[in-house]
C-alpha positions as CSV (number, residue, x, y, z in Angstrom):
1,M,11.0,-15.8,-24.8
2,K,12.1,-12.5,-23.8
3,N,9.3,-11.1,-24.9
4,K,6.6,-13.4,-23.2
5,S,8.5,-13.3,-20.2
6,N,7.8,-9.0,-20.7
7,I,3.8,-9.9,-21.5
8,Y,3.6,-11.9,-18.1
9,K,5.2,-9.3,-15.5
10,M,2.8,-6.8,-17.7
11,A,0.0,-8.9,-16.2
12,V,1.1,-9.8,-13.2
13,I,1.7,-6.2,-12.3
14,G,-1.7,-5.3,-13.7
15,V,-3.6,-7.7,-11.9
16,M,-2.5,-6.4,-8.7
17,A,-3.2,-2.9,-9.9
18,A,-6.8,-4.2,-9.8
19,V,-6.1,-5.9,-6.9
20,I,-5.9,-2.9,-4.9
21,C,-8.1,-1.1,-7.3
22,I,-10.6,-3.6,-6.0
23,L,-9.9,-3.3,-2.1
24,G,-8.5,0.5,-2.4
25,P,-12.0,1.9,-2.3
26,L,-13.7,0.1,0.8
27,S,-13.5,1.9,3.4
28,I,-14.7,2.8,6.6
29,P,-15.4,6.5,7.4
30,I,-14.6,6.8,11.2
31,G,-13.7,10.4,10.7
32,V,-11.2,12.9,8.3
33,I,-8.8,9.8,7.4
34,P,-11.3,6.2,6.8
35,I,-10.2,2.8,7.1
36,S,-9.3,1.6,4.4
37,F,-8.0,-1.4,2.7
38,T,-5.2,0.4,0.3
39,N,-1.9,-0.7,2.8
40,L,-2.7,-4.8,3.0
41,A,-3.7,-4.7,-0.6
42,I,-0.2,-3.4,-2.0
43,Y,1.2,-5.9,1.1
44,F,-0.6,-8.8,-0.5
45,A,0.9,-7.0,-3.9
46,L,4.7,-6.5,-2.1
47,Y,4.4,-10.9,-1.7
48,T,3.4,-11.2,-4.8
49,L,5.2,-9.4,-7.2
50,G,8.0,-8.4,-5.3
51,M,9.2,-4.7,-4.2
52,K,10.2,-3.0,-7.9
53,K,7.1,-4.6,-9.4
54,G,4.6,-4.2,-6.5
55,S,5.6,-0.7,-6.1
56,V,5.1,-0.4,-10.1
57,S,2.1,-1.8,-9.4
58,Y,0.9,1.0,-6.8
59,I,1.5,3.5,-8.8
60,I,-0.7,2.7,-11.9
61,Y,-3.8,2.0,-8.7
62,M,-2.3,5.9,-8.4
63,L,-2.6,7.4,-11.8
64,I,-5.9,5.4,-12.3
65,G,-7.3,7.2,-9.6
66,F,-6.1,11.2,-10.1
67,V,-7.1,10.6,-13.6
68,G,-10.8,10.0,-11.6
69,V,-11.4,6.4,-11.5
70,P,-13.1,6.1,-8.0
71,V,-10.4,3.5,-6.6
72,F,-9.2,5.8,-3.6
73,S,-11.3,5.3,-0.5
74,G,-14.7,5.8,-0.6
75,F,-15.3,4.9,-4.1
76,T,-12.9,8.7,-4.6
77,G,-11.0,10.1,-7.4
78,G,-8.8,12.4,-8.8
79,P,-6.8,15.1,-8.2
80,S,-8.6,16.6,-5.3
81,K,-8.4,13.4,-3.5
82,I,-4.3,13.4,-3.7
83,L,-4.1,17.8,-3.0
84,G,-6.7,17.1,0.1
85,P,-6.5,16.7,3.1
86,T,-5.6,12.5,3.0
87,G,-3.5,13.3,0.1
88,G,-0.3,12.8,2.3
89,Y,-1.3,9.1,3.0
90,I,-1.7,8.2,-0.9
91,I,1.7,9.4,-1.5
92,G,3.0,8.0,1.6
93,F,1.7,4.6,0.7
94,F,4.4,4.8,-2.1
95,F,7.4,4.9,0.3
96,M,5.4,2.1,2.5
97,A,5.7,-0.3,-0.5
98,L,9.7,0.8,-1.1
99,I,10.4,0.6,2.3
100,A,8.1,-2.5,3.7
101,G,8.3,-4.3,-0.2
102,F,12.8,-4.4,0.3
103,F,12.6,-5.8,4.2
104,I,9.7,-8.6,2.4
105,D,12.6,-8.9,-0.2
106,T,15.6,-9.3,1.2
107,F,14.1,-10.6,4.7
108,F,11.4,-13.2,3.2
109,N,12.2,-16.0,5.4
110,K,12.2,-13.9,8.4
111,W,8.9,-13.2,9.5
112,Y,9.7,-10.6,12.0
113,L,12.1,-8.9,9.6
114,C,9.4,-8.4,6.9
115,F,7.0,-7.5,9.9
116,I,9.2,-4.6,11.3
117,G,9.5,-3.6,7.7
118,M,6.4,-3.4,7.3
119,V,5.8,-0.9,10.6
120,V,8.5,1.4,9.1
121,G,7.1,1.5,6.3
122,T,3.5,2.4,7.7
123,A,5.4,4.6,10.0
124,V,6.9,6.6,7.0
125,C,3.2,6.9,5.4
126,Y,1.9,7.6,8.6
127,A,4.5,11.0,8.3
128,F,3.5,12.3,5.0
129,G,0.0,11.4,5.4
130,T,0.2,14.0,9.1
131,V,2.4,16.4,7.8
132,W,0.0,16.9,4.7
133,L,-3.3,16.5,7.2
134,S,-1.7,19.2,9.2
135,Y,-1.4,21.5,6.5
136,Q,-4.2,20.7,4.4
137,A,-6.6,21.1,7.1
138,H,-4.8,23.7,9.4
139,L,-4.3,21.4,12.5
140,S,-1.5,21.4,14.7
141,L,0.3,18.8,14.3
142,G,-0.5,16.7,17.8
143,S,-3.8,17.1,16.2
144,A,-3.1,15.2,12.2
145,L,-1.4,13.0,14.6
146,A,-4.7,12.3,16.9
147,A,-6.6,12.2,13.4
148,G,-4.8,10.3,10.9
149,V,-2.9,8.4,13.2
150,I,-3.5,7.0,16.9
151,P,-6.7,5.2,15.7
152,F,-5.2,3.5,13.0
153,I,-2.3,1.8,14.9
154,P,-4.5,-1.2,15.9
155,G,-5.8,-2.0,12.4
156,D,-3.0,-1.3,10.7
157,L,-0.8,-3.7,12.6
158,I,-3.7,-6.8,12.1
159,K,-3.3,-5.8,8.7
160,I,0.2,-6.0,8.3
161,L,0.5,-9.3,11.1
162,I,-2.7,-10.7,8.2
163,A,0.1,-10.2,5.1
164,T,2.6,-11.6,7.8
165,L,0.9,-14.4,7.9
166,I,-0.5,-14.8,4.4
167,G,1.7,-13.1,2.5
168,P,4.9,-15.9,2.6
169,Q,1.4,-18.3,1.8
170,I,1.0,-16.4,-1.4
171,R,5.1,-16.1,-2.2
172,K,6.5,-19.8,-1.9
173,P,3.9,-21.3,-4.3
174,L,5.5,-18.7,-7.3
175,I,8.7,-19.5,-6.3
176,K,8.0,-22.6,-6.3
177,A,6.9,-22.5,-9.4
178,N,9.4,-20.2,-10.9
179,L,6.5,-17.6,-11.4
180,F,8.2,-15.4,-9.1
181,Q,11.3,-12.7,-10.6
182,A,12.0,-10.7,-8.1
């Protein structure tokens, strides 16, 4: 029975990594940093899998992109993408997953706390991305914020709101069917 459970866990992690790989490359170029759907896919992975397995699914996505499969925004991949100007955001998504996942797992029945957790996680991702963008593109922190954070706040808040509304509708049936195992 334990083998069957482990196979199930690996399968659902793989499926959510695939979902991130499908949504991650979809982006709208608006400058150095494109609008990406990666964070929305991560939020759904967290609601579906919980913090630990959701974060693992993101790590798998990141490794797939690192080896060159074009799963990052704009259908790009490879080490140069992680080491390039947007690499801090790619790394920051992992910490966003941990923070948002903790809030989602701990306060699942309190939507407003899940929302706050996703906002805090996104802010941490912004911090990693801004510092790295500033360093890589030789920009001041203010210029990096103007290029890599401020234009994205409204869209990211909308993605967080969508995840807050749809995420519980994904998790509740999994819990009811006894398929959700944090």
